[in-house]
C-alpha positions, 0 to 999 in steps of 0.5 A, a space after each residue: 284831250 276830250 272827255 272821252 279820251 280822258 276817260 279811256 286814258 284814266 281807265 287804261 292806267 288804272 287797269 294797267 297798274 292793277 294788273 301788275 304785282 303790287 311792288 312793281 305797281 307801286 314802283 311804277 306809279 311812284 316813278 310816274 308821280 316823280 316825273 309829273 311833279 318834276 315837269 309841273 312847276 305849280 305843284 312844286 311851288 305850292 308844296 314849297 310855300 306850304 312847307 315853309 309856312 308850316 315848318 319855318 324851322 326846317 332847312 331846304 334839305 328837310 323840305 326837299 326830303 319831305 317833298 320827295 317822300 310825299 310824291 312817292 306816297 302819292 304814287 303808292 296811293 294811285 297803285 293802291 287805288 288801282 288794286 282795290 278790286 283785289 282786296 278782300 275780307 280774306 286778305 286785307 290784313 296782309 296790307 292794312 292792320 287796325 290800330 286803336 279800333 276800340 276808339 271807333 267802337 267806343 264812338 259807335 257804341 254811343 248809338 248816335 252814329 259816327 262822323 269819321 274825321 279824316 284827311 288826305 293822309 297816306 293812302 286815303 282811298 284805302 282807309 274807308 275801303 279797308 275799314 268796310 272789308 273789316 266789317 264797317 262800311 260807311 257813306 263818304 262825302 263825294 266831291 264830283 270829278 269834272 269828267 262824269 265818266 271818270 267820276 262814275 268809274 272812281 266811285 265804282 271802285 270806291 264802293 266795291 267793299 260796301 261803301 256808298 257815296 253822298 253827293 253834294 246836292 243831297 248831303 244834308 238830308 242823307 247825312 242826317 238820316 244815316 246818323 239817325 240810323 246809327 251809320 257812319 259818314 266819312 268826311 275829308 276835312 283838310 282842304 281849303 274851303 270857300 269863304 261862305 262855307 267855312 270859318 278861319 281857324 288856326 292851322 300850323 299857326 296860320 288862319 285857314 278857311 275850314 268847313 264848318 259842316 262836321 261841327 254843325 252836324 255833330 252839334 245837331 245830332 250828337 254823333 261821335 266824331 272819331 278821327 281816323 287815318 291810314 298811314 304807311 308804317 315802314 317797320 311792318 311794311 303795311 298800312 296802319 288804319 289808326 283811330 283816335 278817341 272820340 272828340 269831346 265837343 264844346 257846348 256853351 249854348 252859343 251856337 256860332 261860338 261852338 261851331 268855331 271852337 269845335 271846327 278849330 279842335 278838328 283842325 288841330 287834330 288833323 294838324 297833329 296827325 300831319 305833324 306825325 307823318 308830314 311826308 304822307 300829306 298832300 302839301 301841293 294843295 293850296 290849303 291857305 288860299 282863302 284869306 280873310 277879307 282885306 288880307 293879301 293872297 298867300 299864293 302870289 304865283 296863283 291866278 
């Protein structure tokens, strides 16, 4: 499929889902996600491998249950993204409620800016979008999509509530300026990182290559690192946008040791969030793909 056709297909699907009533949009997107997952062996293998690695005590029934719910969650997330233009300051509380927001405010009151530590949990596209509608827009680190038309379309939706992207080629300079101006920067910190950009820290008991960017920026600027994530609460049938207390940084005077230790702390926080809501994390991402030099690769079925 050419780039233009990919763009047309993506826009058509998003517009179609966005036009449906919300319950129907979520049901349709969830069904499509399950069908796609069923016919794509690689994501299934990665998800099963990851769950066995992270939760060796689970049996096959438990792993299948979490995988099934994960796929449904991804469908719901797609439906929520398609409906972003319909969310406003007036109606957002019907769909997303704030939880622990005093923790975010405590970080902001330090006056050094906030690094919003988050991951691919729940309807993550709804997290910063809803927070902006509540009056707290941020700048987010944007990993470009290969198709530039789709990339522009996605970022246009993401910015409808007042958020702004930071592109990789300008990330360091722009991020420092935003924090100096007491702004907020959102960073997804739960994905595999290339060896030259990360360090290995414990993640579910196995070393995972993790970006050091948040630790380096936090140590340099003294910005508050505030964990935030959105998850589906079936009890109230809404999403909760939950903020945890600002992370206290380790400062020993040894720069590289501090980067390593704080990166490990951030990874542990993300792990604990995932442990609370395992069905709402993206297990089909090859989180442990990068390995220390000399180690055998962990996903033998990946090229």
